[in-house]
C-alpha positions in Angstrom: -16.5 -74.7 -12.1 -20.1 -75.1 -10.9 -21.2 -73.7 -7.6 -20.6 -76.2 -4.8 -23.8 -75.3 -3.0 -26.2 -76.9 -5.4 -28.0 -79.9 -4.1 -27.8 -81.6 -7.5 -24.0 -81.7 -7.2 -24.3 -83.8 -4.0 -26.9 -86.0 -5.6 -24.7 -86.5 -8.7 -21.9 -87.6 -6.4 -24.2 -90.3 -5.0 -25.1 -91.5 -8.5 -21.3 -91.9 -9.2 -21.0 -94.1 -6.0 -18.8 -91.5 -4.3 -19.5 -91.8 -0.6 -19.0 -88.3 0.7 -19.6 -89.6 4.3 -16.1 -91.0 4.3 -14.8 -87.4 4.2 -17.0 -86.1 7.1 -14.5 -87.0 9.9 -11.7 -85.1 8.1 -13.9 -82.1 7.5 -14.9 -82.1 11.2 -11.3 -82.5 12.3 -10.2 -79.4 10.4 -13.4 -77.3 10.6 -12.5 -73.7 11.4 -8.8 -74.3 11.1 -7.2 -71.8 8.8 -4.7 -73.2 6.2 -6.1 -76.7 6.4 -7.3 -77.0 2.8 -4.2 -78.9 1.6 -4.5 -81.4 4.5 -8.1 -82.0 3.7 -7.4 -82.5 0.0 -4.6 -84.9 0.8 -6.9 -87.0 3.0 -9.6 -86.9 0.4 -7.2 -88.2 -2.3 -6.2 -90.9 0.1 -9.8 -91.9 0.5 -10.9 -91.8 -3.1 -7.6 -92.3 -5.0 -8.1 -89.0 -6.8 -10.2 -85.8 -6.4 -13.4 -86.0 -8.4 -15.1 -82.6 -9.0 -18.0 -83.7 -6.7 -15.5 -84.1 -3.8 -14.0 -80.7 -4.5 -17.4 -79.1 -4.5 -18.2 -80.9 -1.2 -15.0 -79.7 0.4 -15.7 -76.1 -0.8 -19.2 -76.2 0.6 -18.2 -77.7 3.9 -15.1 -75.5 4.5 -16.5 -72.2 3.1 -13.6 -72.0 0.7 -14.6 -70.8 -2.8 -14.7 -73.6 -5.4 -12.3 -71.7 -7.6 -9.7 -71.5 -4.8 -10.1 -75.3 -4.1 -9.7 -76.0 -7.8 -6.7 -73.6 -8.0 -4.9 -75.4 -5.2 -5.6 -78.8 -6.7 -4.3 -77.8 -10.1 -1.3 -75.9 -8.7 0.2 -78.8 -6.7 1.4 -81.9 -8.7 0.6 -84.2 -5.8 -3.1 -83.9 -6.5 -4.9 -86.0 -9.2 -8.2 -85.1 -10.9 -8.5 -88.4 -12.6 -8.3 -92.0 -11.3 -4.9 -93.7 -11.7 -4.0 -97.3 -12.4 -2.9 -99.8 -9.7 0.7 -99.0 -10.7 1.6 -95.3 -11.0 4.7 -94.9 -13.2 6.4 -91.6 -12.5 9.0 -91.0 -15.2 11.6 -88.4 -14.4 12.1 -85.8 -17.1 14.6 -83.7 -15.2 17.8 -82.5 -16.8 20.0 -85.5 -15.9 17.3 -87.9 -17.0 16.5 -86.0 -20.2 20.2 -85.9 -21.2 20.6 -89.6 -20.4 17.6 -90.8 -22.5 14.3 -90.4 -20.6 12.5 -89.7 -23.9 13.6 -93.2 -25.1 12.3 -94.7 -21.9 9.0 -92.9 -22.4 8.8 -94.3 -25.9 9.5 -97.8 -24.6 6.7 -97.5 -22.1 4.4 -96.4 -24.9 5.5 -99.4 -27.0 5.0 -101.8 -24.0 1.8 -100.5 -22.5 0.2 -98.3 -25.3 -0.1 -95.3 -23.0 1.3 -91.8 -23.2 1.9 -89.2 -20.5 -1.2 -88.8 -18.3 -2.9 -91.9 -19.6 -4.0 -95.1 -18.0 -4.1 -98.6 -19.6 -7.6 -99.9 -20.4 -7.3 -102.5 -17.7 -6.5 -99.7 -15.1 -3.2 -101.4 -14.2 -0.8 -98.7 -15.2 -0.8 -94.9 -15.4 2.2 -92.9 -16.8 3.0 -89.5 -15.3 6.1 -87.5 -16.3 7.6 -85.6 -13.4 10.1 -82.8 -13.3 12.5 -84.5 -10.9 12.6 -87.6 -8.7 15.9 -86.5 -7.0 17.8 -89.5 -8.2 20.1 -87.8 -10.7 23.0 -90.2 -10.1 20.6 -93.1 -11.3 19.4 -91.3 -14.4 17.3 -92.1 -16.3 15.0 -93.1 -13.6 11.4 -94.0 -13.0 9.4 -94.8 -9.8 6.5 -97.2 -9.7 4.4 -97.1 -6.6 7.3 -95.8 -4.6 10.0 -98.2 -5.9 12.8 -96.6 -7.8 14.3 -98.1 -11.0 17.4 -96.4 -12.2 20.0 -96.6 -14.9 17.2 -97.5 -17.3 17.5 -98.5 -20.9 14.4 -99.0 -23.1 14.9 -102.7 -22.8 15.3 -102.7 -19.1 12.1 -100.5 -18.7 10.1 -102.9 -20.8 11.4 -105.9 -18.8 10.3 -104.2 -15.5 6.8 -103.6 -16.9 6.6 -107.1 -18.3 7.5 -108.5 -14.9 4.8 -106.5 -13.2 2.3 -107.6 -15.8 3.2 -111.2 -15.3 2.8 -110.9 -11.5 -0.6 -109.3 -12.1 -1.6 -112.2 -14.3 -0.5 -114.8 -11.7 -2.6 -113.0 -9.1 -5.7 -112.9 -11.3 
């Protein structure tokens, strides 16, 4: 990871249309507060939708936390994203109950319907697929969550129908 203190990093953020000023109130709120890095990163992700490296460098510079530590925290916790996600974030459970009850077949159905695999986003930026260790809905397995809404007792056919319905609603809004 590059040093966060280089002026060219901040200039590069501006060329990518990343408004670092949006993060200043959060940085000020937590300035000097030990153990606030996760809170700052959560707010930054709320603002930008993900955590671009330019934002991580800025947070490191402004908080005095080494860039490697900031990056380490972001890559350790699954709640943080280093890449933009689609409008609909599909979290497909791959926990034991879901795995035993066919989550891999659901993943294949999602691939067939949307053409994306784990960690990918559709070209139109509508869907992103993320496999997760557990959604805590074992009695509904296999299960997926899309933007906070849980869909359980899935079959490949049912998963495709859910995705088609979302796509149809998107086309109506367009």
